[in-house]
C-alpha positions in Angstrom: 21.6 117.7 16.7 24.4 118.7 14.2 26.8 119.2 17.0 26.1 115.8 18.5 26.5 114.1 15.1 29.8 115.9 14.5 31.1 115.0 17.9 30.2 111.3 17.3 32.0 111.4 13.9 35.1 112.9 15.5 35.0 110.3 18.3 34.6 107.5 15.8 37.5 108.8 13.7 39.8 109.0 16.8 38.8 105.5 17.8 39.6 104.1 14.3 42.9 106.0 14.2 43.8 104.6 17.7 43.0 101.0 16.7 44.8 101.3 13.4 47.9 102.6 15.2 47.8 99.8 17.8 47.3 97.2 15.0 50.4 98.5 13.3 52.5 97.9 16.4 54.4 94.6 16.3 54.2 92.2 19.2 57.2 91.6 21.4 59.7 88.8 21.4 60.7 87.4 24.8 64.1 85.8 25.0 64.4 82.9 27.5 66.0 79.6 28.3 62.9 77.6 27.3 59.1 77.5 27.9 56.8 75.6 30.2 53.9 73.4 29.0 51.7 76.5 29.5 53.9 78.5 27.1 55.4 80.6 29.9 59.0 81.7 29.4 61.7 80.1 31.6 64.4 82.5 32.8 63.4 85.4 30.5 65.9 88.2 29.9 67.5 90.7 27.6 71.1 89.8 28.4 72.5 86.3 28.4 75.8 84.7 29.4 75.4 82.0 26.7 75.2 82.3 22.9 72.3 79.9 22.7 68.9 81.4 23.4 65.3 80.6 22.8 62.7 83.1 21.6 58.9 83.4 22.2 57.4 85.5 19.4 54.1 87.1 20.5 51.9 88.9 18.0 48.9 91.2 18.9 46.9 89.4 16.2 46.8 86.0 14.4 49.5 85.6 11.7 46.9 85.1 8.9 49.6 83.7 6.7 50.7 80.2 5.9 54.4 81.3 6.1 56.4 83.5 8.3 59.9 84.9 7.9 62.4 85.1 10.7 65.3 87.6 10.2 68.2 87.8 12.7 70.4 90.9 12.6 73.6 91.7 14.4 73.5 95.3 15.6 76.8 97.1 14.9 77.8 100.6 15.9 77.0 102.0 12.4 74.5 99.6 11.0 72.7 96.3 11.3 74.0 93.2 9.5 71.6 90.5 8.3 72.9 87.2 9.7 70.1 84.8 8.9 66.8 84.8 7.1 64.5 81.8 7.0 60.9 81.2 6.2 58.7 78.5 7.6 55.1 77.2 7.5 52.8 78.2 10.3 49.1 77.9 11.1 47.4 81.2 10.1 45.3 81.2 13.3 48.4 81.3 15.5 49.6 84.4 17.2 52.5 82.9 19.1 55.6 81.1 17.9 58.4 79.5 19.9 61.9 78.7 18.6 64.3 77.0 20.9 68.0 76.8 21.2 69.0 79.4 18.6 72.8 79.6 18.3 74.3 83.1 17.9 77.8 83.4 16.6 79.5 85.8 19.1 79.2 88.3 21.8 77.1 91.3 20.9 73.5 92.7 20.4 71.1 90.9 18.1 67.7 91.9 16.7 65.0 89.4 15.8 62.1 90.2 13.4 59.2 87.8 12.7 57.3 89.0 9.6 55.1 87.9 6.8 56.6 87.3 3.3 55.1 90.6 2.3 57.0 92.4 5.1 54.4 93.0 7.8 56.1 92.8 11.1 54.3 90.6 13.7 56.9 90.4 16.5 60.4 91.9 17.2 62.9 92.2 20.0 66.6 92.5 20.9 68.9 90.4 23.0 72.5 90.9 24.1 75.0 88.1 24.4 77.9 88.9 26.8 81.0 86.9 27.6 80.5 84.2 30.1 82.6 84.7 33.2 83.8 81.7 35.2 83.7 82.5 39.0 85.4 79.3 40.1 88.0 77.1 38.5 86.8 73.7 37.3 88.1 70.9 39.5 90.3 68.2 38.1 88.0 65.4 39.4 84.4 65.7 40.3 83.9 64.7 43.9 80.7 64.3 46.0 81.2 63.8 49.7 84.7 62.4 49.2 83.6 59.9 46.5 84.4 60.2 42.8 81.6 60.0 40.2 83.1 56.6 39.2 82.6 55.4 42.7 79.0 56.6 42.9 78.3 54.9 39.5 79.8 51.6 40.7 77.8 51.8 44.0 74.6 52.4 42.0 75.5 49.6 39.6 76.0 47.2 42.6 72.6 48.2 44.1 70.8 47.4 40.9 72.2 43.9 40.5 69.8 41.1 41.4 70.6 39.7 44.8 71.3 36.0 44.9 69.2 34.1 47.4 
């Protein structure tokens, strides 16, 4: 009986330690171009050709706070530089937060951290901005099937005019 009780106690301690370790793990941040109505990321990735990205912060548990703090760091070779820190009100029962169209200043790697005012990290992630490459030169005039955009606009305008009877 003692052996069974001791084994149960060890098992309970291991389960508590495992759940405490998983509770301490922050959620992940998914970088994307936007989200759907069902909160699914659109074109998720870790590397972007544009310096404007959106972020979906996903926490393994509800925030439990009325305020959250977003910190954005630029990752350098030697250290991280804090670029921006801002707090905002949230519903304590939320476990997901979306921020759209976040402009980043330049090419490089950035880290995002969503935390409580007390410093508990709920979600974090990194994104890399690379230089945009242009594969084709931009034409002087935009043409569609031999017609300029001005011509298409005028044709559309003519079609929408009321017809005289």
